[in-house]
C-alpha positions, -999 to +999 in steps of 0.1 A: +409+767+720+379+766+700+356+733+696+380+725+659+404+729+677+398+705+706+380+676+687+410+675+663+435+672+691+418+644+707+413+619+675+448+628+668+449+612+701+432+584+696+448+575+669+481+569+678+467+550+712+449+527+684+480+522+662+496+517+696+476+494+706+472+472+672+515+468+679+509+449+709+516+415+707+484+393+707+489+375+733+455+370+738+445+369+700+426+334+712+395+357+725+388+369+695+366+355+662+375+330+645+363+309+609+346+287+637+332+313+649+293+327+631+287+351+616+287+388+634+272+423+616+275+457+623+232+453+618+202+458+613+204+478+652+228+508+653+250+493+678+280+483+658+290+444+662+324+446+693+331+414+676+359+415+644+359+392+621+379+359+615+412+371+605+414+363+562+378+365+565+362+393+545+323+403+552+297+417+529+269+438+552+243+453+526+199+463+533+183+487+520+154+510+546+121+537+539+125+568+559+092+582+570+094+621+578+065+640+576+049+643+544+081+622+529+089+594+527+130+580+514+145+548+506+187+543+509+202+514+501+225+488+493+236+500+524+272+480+526+299+478+542+331+453+536+349+441+567+383+427+556+403+408+588+439+415+579+452+408+618+436+386+647+412+411+663+419+439+639+399+442+612+396+470+584+362+479+569+351+498+548+312+523+541+303+520+504+283+547+492+244+554+503+219+563+477+191+577+491+161+583+469+126+600+470+095+576+476+069+615+484+080+649+487+104+666+478+132+653+503+175+656+489+187+624+470+221+610+455+247+592+471+265+592+505+304+592+512+326+567+510+337+555+545+368+537+554+385+527+590+395+505+613+380+486+641+402+465+667+392+441+698+398+448+731+413+412+741+424+399+779+386+406+789+364+380+806+346+360+788+308+375+790+332+413+781+336+421+745+346+455+736+363+473+699+375+503+695+366+523+654+379+546+640+381+559+604+369+590+581+339+600+556+353+611+524+341+645+505+325+616+471+289+617+476+265+649+476+269+673+501+231+677+506+234+640+517+270+637+531+280+671+535+310+682+531+352+680+538+359+651+557+345+638+580+361+615+613+350+598+635+360+574+668+334+547+684+334+521+705+313+493+704+310+468+738+286+439+750+278+417+773+269+382+779+242+374+811+234+337+801+231+319+768+202+338+759+206+376+774+232+395+768+232+434+763+251+458+735+264+494+734+281+521+713+293+553+718+305+572+690+318+608+682+320+620+646+336+648+638+324+678+609+350+703+611+338+719+578+307+726+588+309+755+612+268+749+624+276+719+638+311+704+643+308+672+666+283+652+668+278+629+696+258+592+701+250+569+729+228+537+711+217+507+747+208+476+730+190+445+747+190+413+729+170+375+734+185+347+716+154+329+704+175+295+693+201+286+674+199+307+647+174+340+660+177+368+679+157+396+678+164+434+705+150+464+716+175+497+714+178+523+718+199+556+698+202+593+710+225+619+685+235+644+702+254+676+683+269+698+693+245+727+686+203+723+672+183+694+689+191+663+700+167+626+683+162+599+699+144+569+683+138+531+694+152+505+668+136+471+674+142+439+651+161+405+644+178+385+625+180+349+613+207+322+606+208+310+571+237+289+576+268+301+605+284+327+582+247+337+560+224+358+582+194+375+578+179+403+598+152+431+600+145+461+620+123+491+622+128+523+644+102+550+655+108+585+665+103+602+700+094+629+690+115+666+681+138+663+645+140+624+646+125+603+612+091+594+618+100+559+614+127+534+598+121+495+585+147+475+565+160+452+561+193+431+548+213+401+537+250+393+546+273+371+542+313+364+551+340+341+530+370+326+556+409+317+545+410+341+516+450+341+520+455+304+531+430+300+492+464+333+482+489+312+499+487+283+477 
């Protein structure tokens, strides 16, 4: 059996499992975030939050980056992700097309793909552990030189563990599938992050990011940054990443702003 057939079968099986799990009654829904919870974003680190957004909440995350790679420099934005809580412990999300432009040299430019997904937070775990499952697919709406060709499914497992009120760690395992790309039909990504809470509103992190394609060289980066909560539902953030040689970018610098609206379904029912 070919690698592409194995990958497609694995992805299909995970989707079926995800559908069955989300059909289970929410006996432990209280462990998932509610409207009183502070905003938890999928940025600025590569490791996504292991928490979903509260039921009836819409969260909008945005950012811009500048990237250096050899003699070329680019910018990209707005890196917008929309996340909607459609049930306790369950959200739908979509990455809007991101634009990559040239600042120096002649890099590829254009828009990326629209990427819808669904995310389910596993309940009934110990209080200091969190785990989610995300399944989505990049739709071929963007420029091929930026986003590749064909539908590009992915399956993702973000997790986190809190040691105490100040220290924690998190990570993520992701498998990206590119059936239409004969040169590289699957890439596995692993991340690991250590976080430190400085105050009630401020936190910092250091993160490792590794991408391992089915063919070609792996890329490795160190990413670091922090976030500041303006209010419990608004966040400013920044990050700076350095490539560890090979095919990785020389650097990436970015800033972002995210916010959340709560009680949308309750308001719509009035």
